[in-house]
N, C-alpha and C positions, 0 to 999 in steps of 0.2 A: 590373185594379186600378191606378188612376192616382195619381200624386203631384203635387199642385199647390203651387208655392212662390211666395209674394209677395216680391218684392225691393224694398227700400226705398232710394231714391236720396238722399233728403234726410236730413241729420243731425239735424234738430230734430224730435223726436217725444216723445210721452208715452204711457205704458202704464197702463191701468187694468184692473180685472177685466172691464169691459164692452167695452173697445175697445183696439185697437192702432193707432189712426189717427194719421197724422202731423199735426203742428200747424204751421200757417204762422206764421212769426215776422216776416214782412215787412209793410210797410204796405199798405193797401188800394190804393194807386196802383201797386203793382208789377205788371208785365205777367205775372208768374208766378202771381199769386194765383188766377186762373181755373183754371190747371193743377192747383193744389193742391186747389181745391174739387172739380174733376172727379175727381181721384184719390180724394178722400174719398167721393164718391158711388159710385165703382166698388167701393171697399172695403166700403161699407155693404151692397152687393148680394151680396157674397161670403158663403159659408157660415160658420157659427160655427166649423167645423173649420179652415178656412183661416185665419181670424182668430186662432184659438188657436195654431195652428202658427207663424204669423208672429210672434206675441208671444213664443213660446218661443225661436225662433231669434234674435230681438232680444236676449232675455235671455242667450242663449249668447254672443252677440257681446260683450255687456258683460262677462260672466265671462271670456272669452278675453282681452279687453283689460285685465283687472285692474281694471275699474271697475264692479263689481256694485252694484245698488241695494239688495239684500236687502229686496225689497218685502213688505209685508203680513205682518210678523213682530212686530207690536207688541201691546200689551195689548188695544187696541180690536178688532183683528182676531180675537184669541182669543175675545173675548166674543161676536162675531157668529157664531161657529161652534159655540157651545154646544149649540144645538138641532139641528144637522145639518150635513151637508156638501153642497157643490154643485160638485165639481171640473169643470174644463173638459176635461181629458184624462186618459187612463190611460197609464201607461208601463210596459212590460215590459222590465226591464233586468237586467244581471248584478249579482250580489251583491258584486262586487269593491268593496272599501272606497274605491277611487279614483274610483268612478263613481256618485256620488249624484245622481240626476236633479234634485232640487230645487235643488241648488247649481249644477250644470252649466247649467241653464236659467234660473238666477236667478229662481226662482219663490217664492211665499209660502205661508203656511198655507192649506190648503183648495184649492189650485190643481191639484195633481196627485194622482191615485190611483195609487200605485206598487206594482208587484209585482216582486219581485226573487228570482232564483234563480241559482245558478252557471251561467254561460253562457246565461242567459235560457232554460233548459230548461223544457219544458212538461209538467206532469202534471195530474191532475184538480183539484188545489187551485188551480193557476194558471188553468185554464179557468173554474172556478167563480168565482174572484175577478174575472176580466175580464168574465165574463157579468154579474156583479152590477153592475159599473161601467157596462156598456152598458144593461142592462135596468132597473135600479133608480135609478142615479144619472144616467142619460141622457148620458153623455159622448159627444161627437161625434167624438172622435179617439183612436186608439190608436197610440202610438209604440213600435215595437220597437227597442230601443237596444243595439247591440253595442259593442265597444270594442277599441282597440289592445292588443296583448299579453294576450289573454284566456287565462287559465290553463286554463279548461275546454276550449278548442280545443287547447291543447298536450297536455292529458291525453287528449283524444279521438284526437289524432294518434298518440300512443304506443299506445293501445289498438288502434287500427286496424292499425298496423304489426305488433303482436303477433298479432292475429287472422290477418293475411295470412301470417305466418310459420308459424303453426299449421296453417293450411289446406294450404299447400304442402308442409310437412314430412310431413303425414299422407297425402298423395297418392302413389299408386304410379305413378311415371313422369311425364314432362312433359305428356303428353296429359291425364291425369287431373288434374294440377295446373291445367292451362289450363281444363278444364271446371269445376273447383271455383272458380276465380277468376271465371268467368262468372256464378256464383251468389253473388258476394260481397255484393251488396245484400241478398239474402235472409238471409245469415249475420248481417249488421249488424242488420237489422230484428228478428231473433230473439234477439239478444244479451240477456243479463241486465242488463248495465250500461246505464242510461239515458243516460249520457254517450256511450257508443258508439252507441246506437240513434239519438240525435238529433244531437249534435255530430259524432260519427263519420261519420254519413251525409252531413253537410255537407262534411266533409273529402274523402270519397270522391267526392261530386258535383263538387267543385272540381277534383280530380285528373282526373276523366273529361273535364272541360272544359279540361284542360291548364293549370290555374291552380295555381301552386305557392307564390306569395308569401303570407306570413302575412296581409297586409292583404286580399288577394283571398279567401282562405279565410274570413276574418271577415265579409266582405261576403256571400259565398254563404250563410254560416250565418244571417245576418239574414233573407235571402230564404227559406231553408228553414224558419226559425222561423215566419215569417208564413204560409207555406203550411200548416204543421202546425196552427197556431192556427185558421185558417179551416176546414180539413178536419174538425177535431175539435169545432167549436162551431156547432151549428145557430143559436143565438142571434146569434152574430156574422155568420153567413151571411145571416140574415134582415135584420139591420140594414144590411149592405152592399147587399143587393138593393133595399132600400127607400130607399137614399141617405141613411140616417140616421147613417152611420158612415164615417169615412175611416181607413185604416191607412197609416202611413208607416214606412219603414225608415231607420235612421240608424246611424252608427258614430262613436263618440267617440274623438278623437285625444288620447292622454295628453300628448304633448309640447307640442302647441299649445293645448290646451283647447277646440278647435273641434269642433263636431258636423258631420260629413259627411253630407249628405242623399243617400240612395240611391234610384235609380229602377230599377224592374224591369218 
């Protein structure tokens, strides 16, 4: 699964529903005009998913800089959406009130199909919603968006620590305790708590990789969420195999307002 990012070097650009192409503001005599035209041609050949992701990242840049456009939120846009929707991307994000995808990416009405749960945890409703976005709405991009200071990760960490204490306290001797800890992943997978089964598994995977910082655990959780999503959805598997869908992982930084793009 690859993540492709388009970086924009020129400050003058315009975004529309159809395009995120940069606009040349120089005169035709400029020696750079050919470079701009070539860049436009290259962008036109890129997939809809890449163009959409580039537009979303540009919107996040505006938001982080405190210069959002608040695009496509007027009466005319509402009227065009009366008969249906045609979103460019689906976003699976945390329910945290500080992390609204439409605002973070400076998007408008009808642009994003958003699914939000605490810690972007996945259940059958989440799977069905994202499959609807892929199969019926034909989105070409799914963004799994984690964030800084995620409460679900903190809760999962506590639940995992409680489980480890329970396992070791019930063991008879150090050898039995060690054997029980070897099966910790099975205990996590069999837990009643969905927070422990999913976010707790992410915390455990991060610890196994000797990653202890909160931001690293949050990144691991995004990767684990993507893995879980693909494993549980044949529709998404088929769309990925047919190159009709791209999945990207990202983490929102509360302090800076920036979206950190993750590569796995």
